[in-house]
Residue, then its C-alpha position, 0 to 999 in steps of 0.5 A: m263601371h256605371e256612369p252617372t244617370l239623371i233619371r227624369d220624373d217624366d221618364v219613369a211610370w208609376e205601376p202597381y204594387p200589391a197592399l193588404e187590400g188591392t194595390f198601392r202605386i210605386k215608381r222605381t227610379i233606380s234599379r239593378e234592372r234599369q241601371g245595374s244598380e245595387l241600390g234601389m230607390g223609388v217613390c210610393e204612394l198610398q191612399p188613406g187607410q191603405s196599408t203595404i203588404w208585410w215585408s221581412f228582412i229575416d232569413g227564413d222567415s215563416d210568418s204567413r203574413v209576410s208577402m216578400a221576404f228579402g233576406a237579412s242583408s237587406h236594409e231600407a230606408y224611407f223619407v216622408l214627402k207628404g202625409r202621415f204614415t204609421f210604420h210597424w215592424q215586428d221581430g223574429t218572435g212577433v213582437e211589434q212595435e210602431r210609430e207615426a211619421g210625417p213629412g221630413d221624417s225618416f225611418y230606417f229598417a234594419p236586417g232581422w225585422r219584418y214591417r209594413v207601412e200604413n197611411t193613417g192621415g186623411t190624404v194621398a201620402q207619400f215616401l221615398w225609399t232606398m233599398m240595398p241591395s236592390a230587390d230587383 
């Protein structure tokens, strides 16, 4: 049985994470590695114009743009803390949709989709993310 755990911001370091170009910053506050949790949680920070890589929640996804595939049992949710994002997502046939989001907005990615997130504002932008099951 796991015990309740307080994770202080200063106790978790920012780490680089692959972007479409270069890297962005991620802070993994809750993970399988650190707490043995099936829930992953953290904060991502992107510079203006920066985009994450394509992630996939599609079993056996063969799209060449997908850099990380988590399978069709994964769920992920984002809460925008600051800045403006455009969320891009596709079904398995490649039909793309997008929506803009700002502070206080949430976005849910369900199994069966691939997606990426782009900072479309003029300032540094951050979102809180949760993922089940945890990717690490």
